[in-house]
VEXPA-270432 format. One line per field, with one value per residue (C-alpha): residue number from 1; residue in three letters; x, z negated, y. Coordinates in Angstrom, 3 decimals, decimal comma. Last residue first. Example, Ala and Ser with C-alpha at 12.3 -4.5 7.8 and 13.67 -1.06 7.14 Angstrom:
% VEXPA-270432
i <- c(2 | 1) $
aa <- c(Ser | Ala) $
x <- c(13,670 | 12,300) $
z <- c(-7,140 | -7,800) $
y <- c(-1,060 | -4,500) $
END
This chain:
% VEXPA-270432
i <- c(424 | 423 | 422 | 421 | 420 | 419 | 418 | 417 | 416 | 415 | 414 | 413 | 412 | 411 | 410 | 409 | 408 | 407 | 406 | 405 | 404 | 403 | 402 | 401 | 400 | 399 | 398 | 397 | 396 | 395 | 394 | 393 | 392 | 391 | 390 | 389 | 388 | 387 | 386 | 385 | 384 | 383 | 382 | 381 | 380 | 379 | 378 | 377 | 376 | 375 | 374 | 373 | 372 | 371 | 370 | 369 | 368 | 367 | 366 | 365 | 364 | 363 | 362 | 361 | 360 | 359 | 358 | 357 | 356 | 355 | 354 | 353 | 352 | 351 | 350 | 349 | 348 | 347 | 346 | 345 | 344 | 343 | 342 | 341 | 340 | 339 | 338 | 337 | 336 | 335 | 334 | 333 | 332 | 331 | 330 | 329 | 328 | 327 | 326 | 325 | 324 | 323 | 322 | 321 | 320 | 319 | 318 | 317 | 316 | 315 | 314 | 313 | 312 | 311 | 310 | 309 | 308 | 307 | 306 | 305 | 304 | 303 | 302 | 301 | 300 | 299 | 298 | 297 | 296 | 295 | 294 | 293 | 292 | 291 | 290 | 289 | 288 | 287 | 286 | 285 | 284 | 283 | 282 | 281 | 280 | 279 | 278 | 277 | 276 | 275 | 274 | 273 | 272 | 271 | 270 | 269 | 268 | 267 | 266 | 265 | 264 | 263 | 262 | 261 | 260 | 259 | 258 | 257 | 256 | 255 | 254 | 253 | 252 | 251 | 250 | 249 | 248 | 247 | 246 | 245 | 244 | 243 | 242 | 241 | 240 | 239 | 238 | 237 | 236 | 235 | 234 | 233 | 232 | 231 | 230 | 229 | 228 | 227 | 226 | 225 | 224 | 223 | 222 | 221 | 220 | 219 | 218 | 217 | 216 | 215 | 214 | 213 | 212 | 211 | 210 | 209 | 208 | 207 | 206 | 205 | 204 | 203 | 202 | 201 | 200 | 199 | 198 | 197 | 196 | 195 | 194 | 193 | 192 | 191 | 190 | 189 | 188 | 187 | 186 | 185 | 184 | 183 | 182 | 181 | 180 | 179 | 178 | 177 | 176 | 175 | 174 | 173 | 172 | 171 | 170 | 169 | 168 | 167 | 166 | 165 | 164 | 163 | 162 | 161 | 160 | 159 | 158 | 157 | 156 | 155 | 154 | 153 | 152 | 151 | 150 | 149 | 148 | 147 | 146 | 145 | 144 | 143 | 142 | 141 | 140 | 139 | 138 | 137 | 136 | 135 | 134 | 133 | 132 | 131 | 130 | 129 | 128 | 127 | 126 | 125 | 124 | 123 | 122 | 121 | 120 | 119 | 118 | 117 | 116 | 115 | 114 | 113 | 112 | 111 | 110 | 109 | 108 | 107 | 106 | 105 | 104 | 103 | 102 | 101 | 100 | 99 | 98 | 97 | 96 | 95 | 94 | 93 | 92 | 91 | 90 | 89 | 88 | 87 | 86 | 85 | 84 | 83 | 82 | 81 | 80 | 79 | 78 | 77 | 76 | 75 | 74 | 73 | 72 | 71 | 70 | 69 | 68 | 67 | 66 | 65 | 64 | 63 | 62 | 61 | 60 | 59 | 58 | 57 | 56 | 55 | 54 | 53 | 52 | 51 | 50 | 49 | 48 | 47 | 46 | 45 | 44 | 43 | 42 | 41 | 40 | 39 | 38 | 37 | 36 | 35 | 34 | 33 | 32 | 31 | 30 | 29 | 28 | 27 | 26 | 25 | 24 | 23 | 22 | 21 | 20 | 19 | 18 | 17 | 16 | 15 | 14 | 13 | 12 | 11 | 10 | 9 | 8 | 7 | 6 | 5 | 4 | 3 | 2 | 1) $
aa <- c(Cys | Lys | Met | Lys | Ala | Ala | Arg | Ile | Pro | Val | Ile | Lys | Asn | Glu | Glu | Gly | Thr | Ala | Leu | Leu | Glu | Leu | Tyr | Asp | Ala | Trp | Ser | Gln | Met | Met | Lys | Arg | Arg | Glu | Pro | Met | Tyr | Glu | Ala | His | Asn | Tyr | Val | Ala | Arg | Ile | Lys | Asn | Lys | Asp | Ser | His | Ala | Leu | Gln | Lys | Glu | Ile | Leu | His | Ser | Pro | Phe | Gly | Met | Glu | His | Leu | Leu | Thr | Ser | Ala | Met | His | Arg | Phe | Gly | His | Pro | Thr | Ile | Asp | Glu | Lys | Thr | Phe | Gly | Met | Ala | His | Leu | Ala | Thr | Arg | Val | Thr | Asn | Glu | Ser | Ile | Pro | Lys | Glu | Lys | His | Arg | Thr | Gly | Pro | Phe | Ala | Phe | Arg | Gly | Gly | Gly | Thr | Leu | Gln | His | Leu | Glu | Arg | Leu | Ile | Ala | Val | Ala | Gln | Arg | Pro | Leu | Pro | Val | Ile | Leu | Gly | Ile | Glu | Gly | Arg | Arg | Ala | Asp | Lys | Asp | Ile | Gln | Arg | Arg | Lys | Leu | Gln | Glu | Ile | Pro | Ile | Arg | Trp | Glu | Ala | Arg | Gly | Leu | Asp | Val | Asp | Gln | Trp | Glu | Met | Gly | Arg | Met | Thr | Gly | Pro | Arg | Val | Phe | Phe | Ile | Pro | Ser | Leu | Met | Leu | Ala | Cys | Arg | Val | Pro | Phe | Thr | Gly | Pro | Tyr | Thr | Pro | Leu | Ala | Lys | Leu | Leu | Arg | Ser | Val | Glu | Gly | Gln | Glu | Thr | Pro | Ala | Ala | Met | His | Lys | Val | Arg | Lys | Pro | Ser | Leu | Leu | Val | Thr | Leu | Gly | Asp | Ala | Pro | Asn | Ile | Thr | Ala | Arg | Gly | His | Ala | Ile | Ala | Asn | Phe | Phe | Ile | Gln | Arg | Cys | Thr | Ser | Tyr | Ala | Lys | Arg | Ala | Thr | Val | Ser | Ser | Arg | Thr | Asp | Ile | Arg | Lys | Leu | Leu | Ala | Leu | Met | Glu | Pro | Pro | Thr | Ile | Glu | Gly | Val | Pro | Arg | Ser | Gly | Ile | Tyr | Pro | Phe | Val | Asp | Lys | Glu | Leu | Ile | Ser | Thr | Thr | Lys | Glu | Ile | His | Ser | Pro | Ser | Trp | Gly | Pro | Ser | Lys | Leu | Ala | Ile | Trp | Glu | Arg | Ala | Val | Ala | Glu | Phe | Ser | Gly | Ser | Gly | Ser | Lys | Ser | Ala | Lys | Arg | Glu | Glu | Gly | Pro | Asp | Phe | Gly | Glu | Ala | Ile | Gln | Lys | Arg | Ala | Ala | Asp | Arg | Lys | Glu | Arg | Ala | Ser | Ser | Leu | Ser | Ile | Glu | Pro | Tyr | Thr | Gly | Phe | Ser | Leu | Leu | Lys | Glu | Lys | Gly | Gly | Phe | Arg | Tyr | Lys | Phe | Arg | Trp | Trp | Lys | Ser | Ala | Gly | Asn | Ser | Pro | Leu | Glu | Ser | Lys | Lys | Thr | Pro | Thr | Val | Leu | Leu | Phe | Leu | Gly | Gly | Gly | Asp | Phe | Leu | Lys | Tyr | Pro | Lys | Glu | Lys | Pro | Lys | Ala | Thr | Arg | Leu | Ala | Ala | Asp | Thr | Leu | Thr | Ser | Ala | Met) $
x <- c(2,011 | 3,055 | 6,990 | 8,146 | 7,626 | 9,189 | 12,296 | 14,226 | 18,419 | 20,268 | 22,802 | 25,117 | 28,338 | 27,533 | 28,486 | 30,349 | 28,477 | 26,700 | 25,952 | 24,512 | 22,870 | 20,925 | 19,773 | 18,247 | 16,291 | 15,278 | 14,028 | 12,123 | 10,524 | 9,588 | 8,089 | 5,674 | 4,752 | 3,528 | 1,577 | 0,152 | -0,762 | -2,966 | -2,673 | -2,510 | -4,519 | -8,141 | -7,824 | -6,481 | -8,680 | -10,951 | -8,468 | -7,124 | -3,985 | -2,281 | 0,553 | 3,933 | 3,928 | 7,479 | 6,086 | 3,092 | 5,702 | 8,044 | 4,827 | 3,332 | 6,809 | 6,876 | 10,034 | 12,722 | 16,315 | 16,678 | 13,721 | 14,405 | 17,936 | 17,110 | 13,629 | 15,713 | 18,708 | 16,317 | 14,818 | 17,941 | 18,591 | 16,447 | 18,854 | 21,835 | 24,627 | 27,964 | 27,589 | 26,384 | 29,695 | 30,276 | 33,190 | 31,549 | 30,918 | 29,005 | 26,606 | 26,040 | 25,479 | 22,684 | 21,258 | 20,697 | 19,435 | 15,900 | 16,464 | 15,928 | 12,561 | 10,955 | 9,728 | 13,741 | 14,672 | 18,268 | 19,741 | 16,577 | 14,442 | 14,775 | 11,937 | 9,882 | 7,122 | 9,104 | 9,522 | 10,736 | 13,710 | 16,627 | 15,031 | 13,024 | 16,234 | 17,260 | 13,974 | 13,786 | 17,233 | 15,911 | 12,786 | 14,600 | 16,494 | 13,661 | 11,821 | 8,947 | 6,389 | 5,989 | 2,184 | 1,081 | -1,663 | -3,455 | -5,980 | -5,899 | -6,469 | -8,304 | -9,703 | -6,646 | -4,039 | -5,949 | -6,199 | -2,659 | -1,599 | 0,330 | 3,665 | 2,949 | 3,644 | 0,015 | -1,463 | -0,606 | 2,156 | 1,712 | 4,912 | 4,368 | 6,215 | 2,981 | 4,888 | 6,765 | 3,868 | 4,914 | 2,678 | 2,955 | 6,513 | 6,471 | 8,938 | 9,222 | 12,950 | 11,920 | 8,837 | 10,996 | 13,362 | 10,731 | 10,730 | 13,542 | 12,532 | 15,692 | 17,991 | 16,833 | 17,115 | 21,195 | 21,117 | 18,175 | 19,813 | 23,104 | 21,075 | 19,293 | 22,723 | 24,521 | 27,291 | 30,451 | 28,745 | 30,300 | 26,765 | 26,554 | 30,218 | 29,187 | 26,207 | 27,625 | 30,679 | 28,125 | 26,112 | 29,244 | 30,240 | 26,733 | 26,417 | 23,395 | 24,909 | 22,681 | 22,710 | 19,435 | 18,954 | 17,752 | 17,072 | 17,861 | 15,256 | 16,733 | 17,624 | 14,448 | 12,871 | 10,784 | 9,699 | 7,612 | 4,909 | 2,357 | 3,537 | 1,527 | -1,856 | -3,829 | -7,570 | -7,222 | -9,433 | -12,080 | -12,784 | -11,134 | -8,649 | -7,248 | -7,343 | -5,215 | -2,793 | -2,452 | -1,752 | 0,857 | 2,786 | 2,729 | 3,908 | 6,639 | 7,838 | 8,198 | 10,369 | 12,622 | 13,049 | 14,621 | 16,533 | 18,182 | 20,325 | 20,587 | 16,896 | 16,043 | 16,364 | 15,221 | 12,049 | 11,643 | 12,588 | 10,462 | 7,555 | 7,908 | 8,221 | 4,746 | 3,230 | 1,490 | -1,456 | -3,970 | -2,908 | -1,948 | 1,706 | 2,064 | 3,687 | 5,549 | 9,425 | 9,017 | 6,195 | 8,270 | 11,227 | 11,533 | 7,632 | 6,477 | 8,923 | 8,272 | 4,924 | 5,159 | 7,562 | 5,647 | 2,153 | 3,693 | 5,362 | 2,258 | 0,680 | -2,024 | -5,719 | -6,454 | -3,857 | -5,763 | -8,527 | -5,795 | -3,065 | -5,237 | -5,778 | -2,426 | -1,611 | -4,555 | -3,293 | 0,399 | -0,828 | -2,535 | -6,201 | -7,611 | -8,555 | -7,085 | -10,269 | -11,820 | -8,849 | -8,866 | -12,568 | -11,823 | -9,113 | -11,497 | -14,213 | -11,824 | -12,497 | -13,173 | -16,449 | -18,074 | -16,117 | -17,638 | -21,227 | -20,759 | -19,631 | -22,823 | -24,944 | -23,381 | -23,517 | -27,281 | -27,449 | -26,383 | -28,765 | -32,076 | -30,916 | -29,889 | -26,750 | -26,659 | -28,860 | -26,348 | -22,837 | -20,544 | -20,147 | -17,140 | -15,431 | -13,805 | -11,564 | -10,745 | -7,708 | -8,157 | -7,659 | -10,961 | -12,702 | -15,867 | -17,024 | -19,180 | -19,298 | -21,805 | -21,106 | -23,046 | -21,417 | -20,675 | -18,674 | -16,732 | -13,646 | -14,700 | -15,868 | -13,853 | -12,825 | -15,989 | -17,465 | -20,974 | -19,447 | -19,561 | -22,160 | -20,849 | -23,809 | -23,341 | -23,082 | -21,554 | -24,462 | -26,725 | -28,106 | -25,625 | -25,800 | -22,432 | -21,141 | -18,610 | -17,655 | -19,560 | -22,818 | -24,108 | -28,142 | -30,159 | -33,176 | -33,098 | -31,287 | -33,904 | -36,664 | -35,137 | -35,237 | -32,382 | -32,747 | -31,617 | -31,649 | -29,810) $
z <- c(-30,169 | -34,112 | -32,716 | -35,180 | -33,891 | -30,414 | -32,426 | -31,904 | -31,509 | -33,908 | -31,932 | -34,229 | -33,149 | -29,267 | -31,040 | -27,860 | -27,400 | -24,385 | -25,202 | -28,679 | -26,630 | -24,365 | -27,355 | -29,029 | -25,217 | -25,540 | -28,836 | -27,975 | -24,785 | -26,940 | -29,855 | -27,164 | -25,108 | -28,315 | -29,178 | -25,263 | -24,723 | -21,976 | -21,275 | -17,476 | -17,717 | -16,345 | -12,850 | -13,052 | -15,198 | -12,203 | -9,812 | -11,578 | -10,057 | -11,672 | -9,937 | -11,490 | -13,482 | -14,757 | -18,026 | -17,944 | -16,800 | -19,744 | -22,169 | -20,552 | -21,083 | -24,691 | -26,207 | -27,868 | -26,764 | -23,973 | -22,368 | -22,635 | -20,957 | -18,270 | -17,393 | -18,140 | -15,844 | -12,751 | -12,766 | -13,297 | -10,054 | -8,155 | -7,874 | -6,817 | -9,214 | -9,182 | -5,723 | -4,070 | -5,025 | -8,529 | -8,031 | -9,609 | -6,041 | -5,046 | -8,219 | -6,564 | -3,271 | -4,709 | -6,608 | -3,728 | -1,215 | -1,515 | -0,976 | -3,877 | -4,295 | -1,912 | -2,586 | -3,260 | 0,098 | 0,522 | -3,207 | -3,533 | -6,233 | -9,455 | -11,750 | -8,638 | -8,510 | -9,224 | -12,367 | -14,640 | -12,309 | -14,758 | -18,300 | -17,423 | -17,295 | -20,499 | -21,899 | -19,761 | -21,086 | -24,923 | -24,063 | -22,457 | -25,487 | -27,641 | -26,214 | -23,492 | -22,941 | -19,427 | -18,776 | -15,031 | -12,441 | -13,110 | -10,772 | -8,514 | -5,885 | -6,725 | -3,229 | -1,487 | -3,431 | -3,137 | 0,555 | 0,742 | -1,105 | -4,370 | -4,983 | -7,543 | -6,716 | -5,410 | -8,731 | -10,571 | -13,066 | -16,363 | -18,468 | -22,060 | -25,025 | -26,159 | -26,517 | -23,500 | -21,334 | -17,786 | -14,544 | -14,105 | -13,989 | -10,890 | -10,898 | -7,561 | -7,530 | -10,123 | -8,152 | -5,302 | -7,228 | -8,731 | -12,734 | -15,156 | -17,566 | -19,472 | -16,868 | -14,308 | -16,852 | -16,953 | -13,109 | -12,561 | -15,404 | -13,290 | -10,356 | -11,551 | -13,078 | -9,682 | -9,186 | -11,379 | -12,788 | -16,125 | -17,778 | -15,815 | -16,692 | -20,131 | -19,479 | -16,597 | -18,531 | -21,235 | -18,922 | -17,925 | -21,164 | -22,523 | -19,633 | -17,302 | -14,526 | -11,883 | -7,691 | -6,388 | -5,436 | -1,941 | -1,036 | 2,235 | 4,420 | 6,520 | 10,260 | 12,366 | 13,603 | 10,361 | 11,333 | 13,996 | 12,603 | 14,630 | 17,528 | 20,167 | 18,175 | 20,436 | 22,267 | 23,248 | 24,243 | 22,462 | 19,827 | 16,912 | 19,029 | 19,548 | 15,656 | 15,048 | 17,991 | 16,183 | 13,303 | 14,137 | 16,416 | 12,769 | 10,828 | 13,336 | 13,816 | 10,347 | 10,299 | 13,304 | 11,356 | 8,407 | 10,140 | 12,171 | 14,996 | 16,366 | 15,001 | 17,310 | 20,257 | 18,388 | 18,001 | 21,821 | 22,690 | 20,459 | 21,228 | 24,964 | 23,665 | 21,882 | 25,078 | 26,172 | 28,298 | 26,168 | 25,441 | 29,173 | 29,305 | 29,620 | 25,994 | 26,593 | 26,629 | 26,415 | 23,912 | 21,258 | 19,959 | 20,340 | 21,031 | 18,470 | 15,684 | 15,907 | 15,379 | 12,255 | 10,687 | 11,794 | 10,237 | 7,261 | 6,904 | 7,026 | 4,469 | 5,921 | 5,246 | 7,520 | 10,119 | 10,260 | 13,296 | 15,287 | 14,885 | 15,705 | 18,995 | 19,758 | 19,702 | 22,035 | 24,300 | 24,295 | 24,421 | 27,781 | 28,215 | 28,074 | 32,228 | 33,192 | 34,551 | 31,074 | 29,174 | 30,767 | 29,680 | 26,298 | 26,382 | 26,821 | 24,497 | 21,433 | 19,113 | 15,212 | 15,019 | 14,899 | 17,944 | 20,140 | 18,820 | 20,061 | 23,407 | 23,635 | 22,736 | 24,904 | 28,064 | 26,709 | 27,083 | 30,489 | 32,035 | 30,405 | 31,720 | 35,480 | 36,924 | 40,677 | 39,903 | 38,395 | 38,562 | 36,682 | 32,914 | 32,394 | 29,058 | 27,103 | 24,260 | 20,931 | 18,732 | 15,243 | 16,071 | 18,025 | 18,502 | 21,020 | 24,145 | 26,870 | 30,333 | 32,783 | 36,111 | 38,387 | 41,568 | 43,383 | 47,001 | 46,320 | 45,936 | 43,229 | 44,465 | 43,963 | 47,689 | 48,649 | 46,688 | 44,940 | 41,558 | 38,929 | 36,827 | 33,492 | 31,975 | 28,421 | 25,816 | 22,593 | 20,544 | 21,890 | 25,342 | 26,031 | 29,663 | 30,558 | 32,765 | 35,804 | 37,197 | 40,397 | 39,711 | 40,438 | 39,589 | 37,259 | 38,730 | 38,769 | 35,338 | 33,737 | 35,025 | 33,981 | 30,464 | 28,123 | 24,468 | 22,640 | 18,927 | 17,412) $
y <- c(-24,124 | -24,714 | -23,397 | -25,393 | -28,905 | -27,438 | -27,324 | -24,084 | -25,162 | -22,832 | -20,450 | -18,859 | -20,382 | -18,956 | -15,595 | -14,189 | -11,339 | -12,225 | -15,979 | -14,183 | -11,571 | -14,600 | -16,561 | -13,500 | -12,737 | -16,481 | -15,932 | -12,945 | -14,663 | -17,699 | -15,359 | -13,423 | -16,626 | -18,353 | -14,964 | -15,044 | -18,855 | -17,334 | -13,728 | -14,235 | -17,606 | -15,849 | -16,704 | -19,484 | -21,360 | -21,277 | -22,457 | -25,335 | -26,184 | -23,408 | -21,598 | -21,280 | -17,934 | -19,066 | -17,583 | -20,203 | -22,722 | -22,148 | -22,143 | -25,745 | -27,160 | -26,599 | -25,025 | -27,204 | -25,153 | -27,794 | -26,831 | -23,120 | -24,270 | -25,371 | -23,120 | -20,024 | -21,665 | -22,249 | -19,096 | -17,203 | -19,110 | -16,917 | -14,181 | -16,998 | -17,950 | -19,760 | -21,793 | -18,544 | -16,663 | -14,437 | -12,338 | -9,065 | -8,089 | -11,385 | -10,756 | -7,136 | -8,562 | -10,804 | -8,162 | -5,941 | -8,612 | -8,240 | -4,588 | -1,841 | -0,668 | 1,893 | 5,665 | 6,425 | 5,669 | 5,909 | 4,635 | 2,009 | 2,704 | 0,273 | 1,176 | 1,926 | 4,583 | 7,693 | 9,878 | 7,238 | 6,404 | 7,980 | 8,281 | 5,569 | 3,623 | 3,780 | 3,080 | 0,164 | -1,116 | -0,914 | -2,482 | -5,514 | -5,969 | -5,744 | -8,503 | -7,400 | -9,457 | -10,500 | -10,680 | -12,479 | -11,839 | -8,643 | -8,072 | -5,364 | -7,662 | -10,827 | -11,816 | -10,347 | -11,897 | -15,198 | -15,330 | -14,085 | -17,534 | -16,692 | -15,508 | -12,886 | -9,050 | -8,933 | -10,398 | -7,243 | -7,369 | -6,470 | -5,643 | -5,396 | -4,217 | -2,675 | 0,917 | -0,034 | -0,425 | -1,055 | -1,428 | 2,152 | 2,003 | -0,633 | -3,611 | -4,493 | -5,448 | -8,377 | -9,398 | -9,945 | -11,812 | -14,200 | -13,770 | -15,031 | -11,935 | -12,304 | -13,594 | -10,635 | -8,160 | -7,242 | -7,691 | -4,997 | -2,669 | -2,715 | -2,417 | 0,979 | 2,126 | 2,472 | 0,113 | -0,790 | -4,016 | -4,152 | -5,152 | -8,191 | -9,544 | -10,592 | -12,488 | -14,053 | -15,742 | -16,334 | -18,455 | -20,579 | -21,232 | -22,075 | -25,052 | -24,099 | -21,808 | -21,307 | -22,168 | -22,706 | -26,319 | -26,897 | -30,452 | -31,796 | -33,449 | -36,293 | -35,303 | -35,878 | -39,350 | -39,891 | -36,150 | -37,564 | -38,939 | -36,884 | -34,869 | -36,034 | -35,795 | -37,523 | -36,794 | -33,385 | -30,091 | -31,679 | -28,854 | -31,302 | -32,597 | -29,122 | -28,266 | -31,384 | -30,443 | -27,255 | -28,526 | -30,859 | -28,005 | -26,088 | -28,630 | -30,072 | -25,911 | -26,044 | -29,249 | -28,197 | -24,826 | -26,566 | -28,809 | -25,975 | -26,160 | -29,633 | -29,967 | -27,540 | -29,714 | -32,582 | -30,894 | -30,246 | -33,679 | -35,328 | -33,381 | -34,294 | -37,822 | -37,699 | -36,845 | -33,262 | -34,116 | -32,563 | -29,480 | -28,218 | -27,416 | -23,723 | -23,376 | -26,565 | -25,497 | -21,497 | -22,017 | -23,913 | -22,689 | -19,072 | -18,113 | -20,409 | -20,203 | -16,231 | -16,857 | -18,797 | -16,219 | -13,145 | -14,750 | -15,900 | -12,518 | -10,556 | -12,931 | -15,802 | -16,224 | -13,832 | -15,482 | -18,752 | -18,523 | -15,791 | -18,371 | -21,049 | -18,974 | -18,344 | -21,980 | -22,642 | -20,112 | -21,629 | -24,947 | -24,425 | -25,272 | -28,428 | -28,288 | -24,953 | -23,156 | -24,252 | -23,074 | -19,783 | -19,237 | -20,425 | -17,655 | -15,147 | -17,072 | -16,742 | -19,439 | -19,288 | -20,716 | -17,257 | -16,121 | -19,215 | -18,330 | -14,609 | -15,953 | -18,177 | -15,336 | -12,984 | -15,548 | -16,067 | -12,634 | -12,125 | -15,164 | -12,654 | -9,537 | -11,507 | -12,435 | -11,825 | -8,366 | -7,380 | -8,191 | -11,095 | -11,920 | -10,061 | -10,073 | -7,423 | -7,389 | -5,145 | -6,661 | -8,070 | -11,420 | -11,422 | -7,912 | -7,928 | -6,271 | -8,049 | -6,413 | -6,975 | -5,199 | -2,961 | -1,038 | -4,415 | -3,846 | -6,873 | -5,440 | -3,093 | 0,249 | 3,265 | 3,814 | 3,002 | 5,854 | 4,575 | 4,968 | 1,999 | 1,269 | -0,823 | -2,815 | -3,755 | -6,456 | -6,083 | -7,332 | -4,735 | -3,475 | -0,796 | 1,232 | 2,181 | 5,085 | 5,093 | 8,623 | 10,208 | 8,231 | 5,326 | 4,724 | 2,485 | 1,840 | -2,152 | -2,012 | 0,004 | -1,998 | -5,169 | -3,743 | -2,712 | -2,154 | -5,347 | -5,298 | -8,463) $
END
């Protein structure tokens, strides 16, 4: 780190009509203020040490006192100490506030933790986590020193949330628990007052995505999808959802540049799959999943391409063509056709496919691969988007044929496929 200032330069620096800066390096500079009494700081000093840095994506300033009371060497030591704090994931400005108030307020410590963790989070996760803290936690314990918060306080806070939403209460618990562990690791607290409190909250309710799995129910659904009276792109999204069984967000975000009708493949970028944001950033531009296109899907997409192929998205929004349909469009369309959330949800197509494909005799590893469930082997996960492609292509065509027979009322022609015949 190059340092440019000298004691001689500091001593001879004269105030001017307007404030100016003398930079030393590493974010440290001396602010020389005017000599007019009306423009001097309250203590009459005209030379102030300042440290400029970035934390959590924001530019910040920290004062190190005045010169010559704080010497050049002392200012550099303060700068180096502050840079070390930043490298360790702490905001030196918040650390100073914390030192003045003892252990630091819970809100200050929590916001530091968010700034530390957020580079690996998706924007939506940052927003949800911050929202829970700001609405349900900070108003009650935000100003309390983090090292003085007790388990009874945390339990009262969590129970207050639990009466409204058990899901939110558990998310608040998980977030606060991590914040307290971070505080303990850096000497700001000695116990974690949130640890173990979930046993005193409402039992966790398992959420099942509604989906038909009986042939009669599935047949009724499939026969209804092509009759949707709304726009053609939404009708196509409805008809393709059970064939592809990808996540709803991936489905509505389909881009024509990723679809190869000639090779009958939809090559989905990693950014559009459900993965940790840090993994998406590291592998941006890579293929995350290949969906083999059965002939039924190719036929639907060829017809759709005539209408929306000139744009970016296969299913563009009605008002804003440069954006895809909203996350509620397919759900609303299903409801308009008389299907309630107890009958089917957009995510339920995945459950329907998984259940029926297993019943048809397809191996679990093929189904899991096509469902794009995360591979716990991180090295293998980078290269597995095309794994088992011949078998998956055969499975996807058999699945589309099966759905077609149900949609046309020809269930009697369905012949179960056994894993032994697949030779996978």
